[in-house]
Backbone as JSON Lines, residues from 0, in Angstrom:
{"i":0,"aa":"X","n":[-8.61,-5.39,-27.25],"ca":[-7.9,-5.47,-26.08],"c":[-8.76,-5.82,-24.89]}
{"i":1,"aa":"X","n":[-8.22,-6.74,-24.07],"ca":[-8.92,-6.99,-22.85],"c":[-7.84,-7.49,-21.62]}
{"i":2,"aa":"X","n":[-8.26,-6.98,-20.62],"ca":[-7.54,-7.51,-19.42],"c":[-8.15,-8.66,-18.75]}
{"i":3,"aa":"X","n":[-7.42,-9.59,-18.29],"ca":[-7.72,-10.81,-17.69],"c":[-8.46,-10.53,-16.29]}
{"i":4,"aa":"X","n":[-9.33,-11.51,-15.88],"ca":[-9.82,-11.51,-14.6],"c":[-8.75,-11.53,-13.42]}
{"i":5,"aa":"X","n":[-7.51,-12.16,-13.64],"ca":[-6.55,-12.02,-12.85],"c":[-5.76,-10.87,-12.71]}
{"i":6,"aa":"X","n":[-5.78,-10.13,-13.83],"ca":[-5.25,-8.62,-13.73],"c":[-6.07,-7.8,-13.03]}
{"i":7,"aa":"X","n":[-7.4,-7.74,-13.15],"ca":[-8.4,-7.05,-12.58],"c":[-8.49,-7.32,-11.11]}
{"i":8,"aa":"X","n":[-8.73,-8.41,-10.84],"ca":[-8.85,-8.9,-9.36],"c":[-7.4,-8.67,-8.62]}
{"i":9,"aa":"X","n":[-6.27,-8.83,-9.3],"ca":[-5.06,-8.67,-8.61],"c":[-4.91,-7.32,-8.3]}
{"i":10,"aa":"X","n":[-5.2,-6.32,-9.29],"ca":[-5.03,-4.88,-8.89],"c":[-6.1,-4.56,-7.79]}
{"i":11,"aa":"X","n":[-7.3,-5.19,-7.71],"ca":[-8.2,-4.94,-6.58],"c":[-7.67,-5.26,-5.4]}
{"i":12,"aa":"X","n":[-6.99,-6.31,-5.32],"ca":[-6.26,-6.93,-4.0],"c":[-5.15,-5.9,-3.62]}
{"i":13,"aa":"X","n":[-4.33,-5.39,-4.67],"ca":[-3.25,-4.59,-4.12],"c":[-3.86,-3.28,-3.69]}
{"i":14,"aa":"X","n":[-5.0,-2.65,-4.33],"ca":[-5.58,-1.54,-3.93],"c":[-6.15,-1.58,-2.42]}
{"i":15,"aa":"X","n":[-6.77,-2.77,-2.2],"ca":[-7.15,-3.13,-0.85],"c":[-6.11,-2.93,0.21]}
{"i":16,"aa":"X","n":[-4.89,-3.61,-0.14],"ca":[-3.84,-3.49,0.74],"c":[-3.28,-2.13,0.94]}
{"i":17,"aa":"X","n":[-3.14,-1.33,-0.16],"ca":[-2.57,0.09,-0.23],"c":[-3.65,0.89,0.51]}
{"i":18,"aa":"X","n":[-4.93,0.7,0.4],"ca":[-5.9,1.47,1.27],"c":[-5.86,1.17,2.76]}
{"i":19,"aa":"X","n":[-5.31,0.04,2.97],"ca":[-5.36,-0.28,4.41],"c":[-4.23,0.35,5.3]}
{"i":20,"aa":"X","n":[-3.35,1.06,4.56],"ca":[-2.42,1.91,5.23],"c":[-0.98,1.35,5.36]}
{"i":21,"aa":"X","n":[-0.02,2.29,5.73],"ca":[1.41,1.92,5.5],"c":[1.78,0.75,6.55]}
{"i":22,"aa":"X","n":[2.21,-0.23,5.92],"ca":[2.65,-1.45,6.81],"c":[1.49,-2.39,7.28]}
{"i":23,"aa":"X","n":[0.25,-2.16,7.09],"ca":[-0.78,-2.86,7.4],"c":[-0.89,-4.03,6.55]}
{"i":24,"aa":"X","n":[-1.55,-5.18,7.38],"ca":[-1.48,-6.36,6.67],"c":[-2.98,-6.93,6.54]}
{"i":25,"aa":"X","n":[-3.34,-7.72,5.6],"ca":[-4.7,-8.34,5.68],"c":[-4.7,-9.87,5.38]}
{"i":26,"aa":"X","n":[-5.55,-10.54,5.92],"ca":[-5.63,-11.93,5.56],"c":[-6.52,-12.18,4.4]}
{"i":27,"aa":"X","n":[-6.17,-13.44,4.0],"ca":[-7.12,-13.76,2.59],"c":[-8.53,-13.66,2.96]}
{"i":28,"aa":"X","n":[-9.01,-14.19,3.99],"ca":[-10.49,-14.01,4.19],"c":[-10.92,-12.57,4.24]}
{"i":29,"aa":"X","n":[-10.11,-11.72,4.77],"ca":[-10.48,-10.37,4.93],"c":[-10.55,-9.51,3.52]}
{"i":30,"aa":"X","n":[-9.59,-10.01,2.74],"ca":[-9.47,-9.26,1.33],"c":[-10.76,-9.95,0.61]}
{"i":31,"aa":"X","n":[-10.86,-11.25,0.57],"ca":[-11.9,-12.03,-0.07],"c":[-13.32,-11.33,0.27]}
{"i":32,"aa":"X","n":[-13.52,-11.19,1.51],"ca":[-14.85,-10.56,2.03],"c":[-15.02,-9.04,1.5]}
{"i":33,"aa":"X","n":[-13.93,-8.28,1.63],"ca":[-13.89,-6.91,1.33],"c":[-14.2,-6.7,-0.3]}
{"i":34,"aa":"X","n":[-13.6,-7.61,-1.11],"ca":[-13.83,-7.59,-2.49],"c":[-14.71,-8.43,-3.12]}
{"i":35,"aa":"X","n":[-15.44,-9.2,-2.4],"ca":[-16.38,-10.16,-2.92],"c":[-15.97,-11.15,-3.72]}
{"i":36,"aa":"X","n":[-14.68,-11.66,-3.48],"ca":[-14.1,-12.73,-4.11],"c":[-14.04,-14.07,-3.32]}
{"i":37,"aa":"X","n":[-13.84,-15.26,-4.0],"ca":[-13.61,-16.41,-3.19],"c":[-12.41,-16.4,-2.6]}
{"i":38,"aa":"X","n":[-12.17,-16.99,-1.38],"ca":[-10.84,-17.17,-0.68],"c":[-9.94,-17.88,-1.58]}
{"i":39,"aa":"X","n":[-10.35,-18.77,-2.18],"ca":[-9.32,-19.72,-3.09],"c":[-8.82,-18.77,-4.23]}
{"i":40,"aa":"X","n":[-9.62,-17.93,-4.95],"ca":[-9.19,-17.23,-5.86],"c":[-8.14,-15.95,-5.18]}
{"i":41,"aa":"X","n":[-8.52,-15.48,-4.26],"ca":[-7.61,-14.46,-3.65],"c":[-6.41,-15.13,-3.31]}
{"i":42,"aa":"X","n":[-6.4,-16.36,-2.7],"ca":[-5.11,-17.0,-2.46],"c":[-4.32,-17.0,-3.65]}
{"i":43,"aa":"X","n":[-4.95,-17.63,-4.79],"ca":[-4.19,-17.7,-6.05],"c":[-3.46,-16.41,-6.52]}
{"i":44,"aa":"X","n":[-4.3,-15.28,-6.39],"ca":[-3.88,-14.07,-6.96],"c":[-2.64,-13.57,-5.88]}
{"i":45,"aa":"X","n":[-3.01,-13.79,-4.7],"ca":[-1.95,-13.17,-3.67],"c":[-0.62,-13.95,-3.9]}
{"i":46,"aa":"X","n":[-0.53,-15.24,-4.17],"ca":[0.69,-15.99,-4.42],"c":[1.38,-15.43,-5.71]}
{"i":47,"aa":"X","n":[0.59,-15.28,-6.62],"ca":[1.15,-14.56,-7.89],"c":[1.75,-13.22,-7.56]}
{"i":48,"aa":"X","n":[1.19,-12.39,-6.78],"ca":[1.73,-11.04,-6.51],"c":[2.95,-11.27,-5.53]}
{"i":49,"aa":"X","n":[2.8,-12.2,-4.78],"ca":[3.97,-12.45,-3.8],"c":[5.27,-12.96,-4.59]}
{"i":50,"aa":"X","n":[4.91,-13.86,-5.63],"ca":[6.09,-14.37,-6.68],"c":[6.72,-13.14,-7.42]}
{"i":51,"aa":"X","n":[5.75,-12.2,-7.74],"ca":[6.26,-11.0,-8.43],"c":[6.91,-9.93,-7.58]}
{"i":52,"aa":"X","n":[6.94,-10.23,-6.44],"ca":[7.72,-9.49,-5.4],"c":[7.01,-8.04,-5.01]}
{"i":53,"aa":"X","n":[5.59,-8.19,-5.19],"ca":[4.77,-6.87,-4.98],"c":[4.13,-7.03,-3.37]}
{"i":54,"aa":"X","n":[3.85,-8.07,-3.06],"ca":[3.49,-8.3,-1.6],"c":[4.33,-9.25,-0.84]}
{"i":55,"aa":"X","n":[4.22,-9.14,0.55],"ca":[4.98,-10.19,1.29],"c":[3.99,-10.87,2.32]}
{"i":56,"aa":"X","n":[4.21,-11.99,2.6],"ca":[3.24,-12.89,3.45],"c":[4.06,-12.94,4.91]}
{"i":57,"aa":"X","n":[3.21,-12.78,5.83],"ca":[3.47,-13.06,7.2],"c":[2.82,-14.02,7.87]}
{"i":58,"aa":"X","n":[3.39,-14.95,8.39],"ca":[2.79,-16.01,9.23],"c":[2.46,-15.51,10.57]}
{"i":59,"aa":"X","n":[1.56,-16.47,11.09],"ca":[1.33,-16.35,12.58],"c":[-0.03,-15.7,12.71]}
{"i":60,"aa":"X","n":[-0.51,-15.38,14.02],"ca":[-1.88,-14.91,14.45],"c":[-2.07,-13.48,13.78]}
{"i":61,"aa":"X","n":[-0.95,-12.71,13.81],"ca":[-1.23,-11.32,13.2],"c":[-0.78,-11.3,11.73]}
{"i":62,"aa":"X","n":[-0.58,-12.55,11.04],"ca":[-0.15,-12.5,9.89],"c":[-0.97,-12.16,8.88]}
{"i":63,"aa":"X","n":[-0.6,-12.07,7.67],"ca":[-1.42,-11.85,6.39],"c":[-0.64,-11.41,5.22]}
{"i":64,"aa":"X","n":[-1.11,-10.6,4.36],"ca":[-0.24,-10.0,3.24],"c":[-0.19,-8.39,3.48]}
{"i":65,"aa":"X","n":[0.99,-7.93,3.1],"ca":[1.1,-6.46,3.04],"c":[1.9,-6.1,1.7]}
{"i":66,"aa":"X","n":[1.98,-4.92,1.32],"ca":[2.61,-4.5,0.22],"c":[4.06,-4.57,0.53]}
{"i":67,"aa":"X","n":[4.9,-5.02,-0.55],"ca":[6.37,-5.11,-0.37],"c":[7.04,-3.8,-0.43]}
{"i":68,"aa":"X","n":[6.4,-2.75,-0.89],"ca":[6.95,-1.44,-0.76],"c":[5.79,-0.5,-0.74]}
{"i":69,"aa":"X","n":[6.11,0.82,-0.58],"ca":[5.09,1.81,-0.44],"c":[4.17,1.85,-1.74]}
{"i":70,"aa":"X","n":[2.94,2.13,-1.54],"ca":[2.17,2.24,-2.73],"c":[2.51,3.26,-3.7]}
{"i":71,"aa":"X","n":[3.26,4.24,-3.42],"ca":[3.76,5.17,-4.28],"c":[5.07,4.67,-5.24]}
{"i":72,"aa":"X","n":[5.52,3.41,-4.64],"ca":[6.62,2.87,-5.41],"c":[6.23,1.6,-6.34]}
{"i":73,"aa":"X","n":[5.03,1.38,-6.29],"ca":[4.58,0.31,-7.09],"c":[3.66,0.91,-8.13]}
{"i":74,"aa":"X","n":[3.99,0.64,-9.47],"ca":[3.33,1.09,-10.61],"c":[2.25,0.17,-10.98]}
{"i":75,"aa":"X","n":[1.35,0.71,-11.72],"ca":[0.33,-0.26,-12.34],"c":[0.92,-1.26,-13.32]}
{"i":76,"aa":"X","n":[2.03,-0.67,-13.98],"ca":[2.64,-1.36,-15.05],"c":[3.41,-2.55,-14.49]}
{"i":77,"aa":"X","n":[3.97,-2.37,-13.22],"ca":[4.68,-3.5,-12.5],"c":[3.54,-4.45,-12.0]}
{"i":78,"aa":"X","n":[2.45,-4.05,-11.61],"ca":[1.37,-4.99,-11.04],"c":[0.82,-5.73,-12.31]}
{"i":79,"aa":"X","n":[0.58,-5.11,-13.33],"ca":[0.07,-6.0,-14.54],"c":[1.18,-6.85,-15.18]}
{"i":80,"aa":"X","n":[2.48,-6.48,-15.1],"ca":[3.48,-7.21,-15.55],"c":[3.49,-8.65,-14.58]}
{"i":81,"aa":"X","n":[3.28,-8.53,-13.42],"ca":[3.37,-9.61,-12.51],"c":[2.13,-10.58,-12.65]}
{"i":82,"aa":"X","n":[0.99,-9.83,-12.95],"ca":[-0.27,-10.55,-13.05],"c":[-0.57,-11.23,-14.51]}
{"i":83,"aa":"X","n":[0.17,-10.72,-15.42],"ca":[-0.4,-11.31,-16.7],"c":[0.55,-10.86,-17.99]}
{"i":84,"aa":"X","n":[1.22,-9.79,-17.93],"ca":[1.98,-9.25,-19.05],"c":[1.51,-8.17,-19.83]}
{"i":85,"aa":"X","n":[2.14,-7.98,-20.77],"ca":[1.93,-6.7,-21.73],"c":[0.75,-7.11,-22.63]}
{"i":86,"aa":"X","n":[0.18,-6.18,-23.28],"ca":[-0.86,-6.33,-24.29],"c":[-0.09,-6.83,-25.62]}
{"i":87,"aa":"X","n":[0.94,-6.31,-25.88],"ca":[1.77,-6.43,-27.08],"c":[3.06,-6.8,-26.74]}
{"i":88,"aa":"X","n":[3.76,-7.98,-27.15],"ca":[5.15,-8.25,-27.03],"c":[5.55,-8.79,-28.16]}
{"i":89,"aa":"X","n":[7.02,-8.69,-28.34],"ca":[7.7,-9.25,-29.59],"c":[7.15,-10.58,-30.13]}
{"i":90,"aa":"X","n":[6.87,-11.47,-29.13],"ca":[6.56,-12.8,-29.58],"c":[5.13,-12.89,-30.15]}
{"i":91,"aa":"X","n":[4.36,-11.87,-29.79],"ca":[3.01,-11.64,-30.44],"c":[2.93,-12.36,-31.91]}
{"i":92,"aa":"X","n":[3.8,-11.77,-32.69],"ca":[3.65,-12.32,-34.09],"c":[3.84,-13.78,-34.4]}
{"i":93,"aa":"X","n":[4.69,-14.21,-33.6],"ca":[5.01,-15.83,-33.67],"c":[3.76,-16.54,-33.34]}
{"i":94,"aa":"X","n":[3.07,-16.01,-32.34],"ca":[1.81,-16.83,-31.98],"c":[0.78,-16.61,-33.04]}
{"i":95,"aa":"X","n":[0.8,-15.73,-33.79],"ca":[-0.38,-15.56,-34.84],"c":[0.25,-15.49,-36.41]}
{"i":96,"aa":"X","n":[0.84,-16.53,-36.53],"ca":[1.42,-16.68,-37.91],"c":[0.6,-17.25,-38.92]}
{"i":97,"aa":"X","n":[-0.6,-17.62,-38.44],"ca":[-1.58,-18.42,-39.41],"c":[-1.15,-19.7,-39.55]}
{"i":98,"aa":"X","n":[-1.24,-20.39,-40.75],"ca":[-0.96,-21.85,-41.0],"c":[0.5,-22.09,-41.29]}
{"i":99,"aa":"X","n":[1.32,-20.93,-41.28],"ca":[2.66,-21.08,-41.68],"c":[3.61,-20.96,-40.23]}
{"i":100,"aa":"X","n":[4.97,-21.31,-40.53],"ca":[5.73,-21.29,-39.21],"c":[6.13,-19.77,-38.98]}
{"i":101,"aa":"X","n":[6.01,-18.92,-40.11],"ca":[6.48,-17.55,-40.01],"c":[5.35,-16.61,-40.53]}
{"i":102,"aa":"X","n":[4.93,-15.62,-39.8],"ca":[3.9,-14.74,-40.51],"c":[4.24,-14.1,-41.83]}
{"i":103,"aa":"X","n":[3.28,-14.17,-42.61],"ca":[3.52,-13.73,-44.12],"c":[3.76,-12.27,-43.99]}
{"i":104,"aa":"X","n":[3.73,-11.54,-43.02],"ca":[4.05,-10.06,-42.92],"c":[5.14,-9.92,-41.93]}
{"i":105,"aa":"X","n":[6.15,-10.73,-41.91],"ca":[7.2,-10.66,-40.93],"c":[8.15,-9.46,-41.43]}
{"i":106,"aa":"X","n":[8.21,-9.28,-42.64],"ca":[9.31,-8.13,-43.06],"c":[8.65,-6.88,-43.07]}
{"i":107,"aa":"X","n":[7.35,-6.71,-43.52],"ca":[6.7,-5.4,-43.53],"c":[5.19,-5.49,-42.98]}
{"i":108,"aa":"X","n":[5.02,-5.11,-41.73],"ca":[3.65,-5.16,-41.04],"c":[3.23,-3.94,-40.53]}
{"i":109,"aa":"X","n":[2.35,-3.44,-41.2],"ca":[1.64,-2.12,-40.56],"c":[0.85,-2.44,-39.37]}
{"i":110,"aa":"X","n":[0.44,-3.6,-39.19],"ca":[-0.39,-3.88,-37.81],"c":[0.52,-3.94,-36.73]}
{"i":111,"aa":"X","n":[1.77,-4.65,-36.95],"ca":[2.73,-4.65,-35.84],"c":[3.01,-3.26,-35.42]}
{"i":112,"aa":"X","n":[3.19,-2.24,-36.31],"ca":[3.42,-0.82,-35.83],"c":[2.34,-0.37,-35.09]}
{"i":113,"aa":"X","n":[0.98,-0.56,-35.36],"ca":[-0.07,-0.22,-34.6],"c":[-0.12,-0.81,-33.19]}
{"i":114,"aa":"X","n":[0.18,-2.04,-33.13],"ca":[0.18,-2.8,-31.58],"c":[1.56,-2.18,-30.95]}
{"i":115,"aa":"X","n":[2.57,-1.95,-31.54],"ca":[3.73,-1.4,-30.88],"c":[3.48,0.14,-30.27]}
{"i":116,"aa":"X","n":[2.67,0.87,-31.2],"ca":[2.17,2.26,-30.73],"c":[1.23,2.25,-29.5]}
{"i":117,"aa":"X","n":[0.33,1.31,-29.62],"ca":[-0.65,1.11,-28.67],"c":[0.16,0.91,-27.13]}
{"i":118,"aa":"X","n":[0.99,-0.34,-27.41],"ca":[1.75,-0.54,-26.22],"c":[2.57,0.51,-25.64]}
{"i":119,"aa":"X","n":[3.0,1.37,-26.41],"ca":[3.87,2.4,-25.95],"c":[3.08,3.43,-25.08]}
{"i":120,"aa":"X","n":[1.81,3.67,-25.61],"ca":[0.92,4.7,-24.97],"c":[0.5,3.99,-23.67]}
{"i":121,"aa":"X","n":[0.12,2.76,-23.51],"ca":[-0.48,2.01,-22.56],"c":[0.85,2.04,-21.51]}
{"i":122,"aa":"X","n":[1.84,1.6,-21.82],"ca":[3.18,1.69,-21.11],"c":[3.24,3.03,-20.35]}
{"i":123,"aa":"X","n":[3.13,4.14,-21.13],"ca":[3.31,5.55,-20.58],"c":[2.45,5.74,-19.31]}
{"i":124,"aa":"X","n":[1.05,5.44,-19.66],"ca":[-0.07,5.58,-18.59],"c":[0.24,4.72,-17.29]}
{"i":125,"aa":"X","n":[0.57,3.33,-17.82],"ca":[0.78,2.43,-16.57],"c":[1.91,2.65,-15.69]}
{"i":126,"aa":"X","n":[2.79,2.96,-16.25],"ca":[4.18,3.34,-15.72],"c":[4.04,4.71,-14.78]}
{"i":127,"aa":"X","n":[3.3,5.51,-15.31],"ca":[3.14,6.84,-14.65],"c":[2.15,6.73,-13.6]}
{"i":128,"aa":"X","n":[1.41,5.59,-13.33],"ca":[0.31,5.55,-12.4],"c":[0.65,4.55,-11.11]}
{"i":129,"aa":"X","n":[0.83,4.95,-10.07],"ca":[1.13,4.17,-8.9],"c":[-0.21,3.62,-8.13]}
{"i":130,"aa":"X","n":[0.13,2.76,-7.32],"ca":[-1.04,2.35,-6.51],"c":[-1.59,3.45,-5.75]}
{"i":131,"aa":"X","n":[-0.71,4.35,-5.13],"ca":[-1.17,5.59,-4.42],"c":[-2.08,6.33,-5.25]}
{"i":132,"aa":"X","n":[-1.81,6.55,-6.59],"ca":[-2.67,7.23,-7.42],"c":[-4.02,6.52,-7.61]}
{"i":133,"aa":"X","n":[-4.01,5.34,-7.63],"ca":[-5.22,4.5,-7.93],"c":[-6.18,4.37,-6.72]}
{"i":134,"aa":"X","n":[-5.72,4.61,-5.34],"ca":[-6.54,4.65,-4.2],"c":[-7.4,5.99,-4.08]}
{"i":135,"aa":"X","n":[-7.25,6.83,-5.14],"ca":[-8.06,8.09,-5.25],"c":[-9.48,7.75,-5.49]}
{"i":136,"aa":"X","n":[-10.4,8.81,-5.26],"ca":[-11.77,8.61,-5.9],"c":[-11.9,8.48,-7.36]}
{"i":137,"aa":"X","n":[-12.88,7.92,-8.0],"ca":[-12.96,7.75,-9.28],"c":[-12.93,9.22,-10.06]}
{"i":138,"aa":"X","n":[-13.62,10.24,-9.47],"ca":[-13.49,11.46,-10.02],"c":[-12.08,12.04,-10.0]}
{"i":139,"aa":"X","n":[-11.5,12.03,-8.97],"ca":[-9.95,12.41,-8.82],"c":[-9.13,11.7,-9.87]}
{"i":140,"aa":"X","n":[-9.33,10.43,-9.95],"ca":[-8.54,9.45,-10.86],"c":[-8.77,10.04,-12.2]}
{"i":141,"aa":"X","n":[-10.08,10.3,-12.37],"ca":[-10.48,10.68,-13.96],"c":[-9.71,12.08,-14.33]}
{"i":142,"aa":"X","n":[-9.65,12.92,-13.39],"ca":[-8.75,14.17,-13.76],"c":[-7.21,13.75,-13.77]}
{"i":143,"aa":"X","n":[-6.75,12.82,-12.94],"ca":[-5.27,12.41,-13.18],"c":[-5.04,11.76,-14.62]}
{"i":144,"aa":"X","n":[-5.95,10.83,-14.9],"ca":[-5.8,10.15,-16.18],"c":[-5.86,11.26,-17.29]}
{"i":145,"aa":"X","n":[-6.89,12.05,-17.33],"ca":[-6.91,13.19,-18.2],"c":[-5.69,13.97,-18.46]}
{"i":146,"aa":"X","n":[-5.02,14.3,-17.33],"ca":[-3.8,14.98,-17.41],"c":[-2.7,14.15,-18.06]}
{"i":147,"aa":"X","n":[-2.7,12.67,-17.7],"ca":[-1.65,11.97,-18.33],"c":[-1.69,11.94,-19.79]}
{"i":148,"aa":"X","n":[-3.02,11.77,-20.16],"ca":[-3.47,11.73,-21.81],"c":[-2.75,12.92,-22.49]}
{"i":149,"aa":"X","n":[-3.15,14.01,-21.77],"ca":[-2.65,15.34,-22.34],"c":[-1.16,15.17,-22.36]}
{"i":150,"aa":"X","n":[-0.45,14.84,-21.32],"ca":[1.01,14.82,-21.35],"c":[1.52,13.79,-22.43]}
{"i":151,"aa":"X","n":[0.88,12.7,-22.59],"ca":[1.25,11.48,-23.43],"c":[0.99,12.16,-24.87]}
{"i":152,"aa":"X","n":[-0.12,12.57,-25.07],"ca":[-0.29,13.31,-26.61],"c":[0.73,14.39,-26.95]}
{"i":153,"aa":"X","n":[1.28,15.2,-25.82],"ca":[2.04,16.19,-26.33],"c":[3.64,15.66,-26.43]}
{"i":154,"aa":"X","n":[3.87,14.63,-26.02],"ca":[5.12,14.0,-26.03],"c":[5.45,13.67,-27.56]}
{"i":155,"aa":"X","n":[6.85,13.81,-27.72],"ca":[7.26,13.42,-29.22],"c":[7.15,11.87,-29.38]}
{"i":156,"aa":"X","n":[6.87,11.36,-30.51],"ca":[6.93,9.87,-30.66],"c":[8.25,9.26,-30.36]}
{"i":157,"aa":"X","n":[8.41,8.02,-29.68],"ca":[9.6,7.33,-29.39],"c":[10.42,7.16,-30.7]}
């Protein structure tokens, strides 16, 4: 499993805005400089985030981008959905059917069960994590994630 550059950099841009404070806006050059990314790439990512309803753009001399909602109201799951989608989706099997139109394991697939289970756990963690959570220090975030993993592993299977 891997995350795309767009997902990683998009989260970084969102966290930069979240860390700027309530209602604060930042320009593309400010985000670009702070995150060490090209202005063109930041513009592309911010457009995707705007289309996903996570940021709003403001024109004018004091314009820029700001979060569309408070950082506590935007989950990591929502951010990643806007930036690229899920690790496993139902159409996955159609994309990897081999040389045939339909996968040879359409009726009975243990691998599909594995990917569904992985996606369920990933969804639980991402849905439970907001941008506000992510602006913590790495040490504090490690404790937060450890608590989430304990809670997830104690929950009954869906």
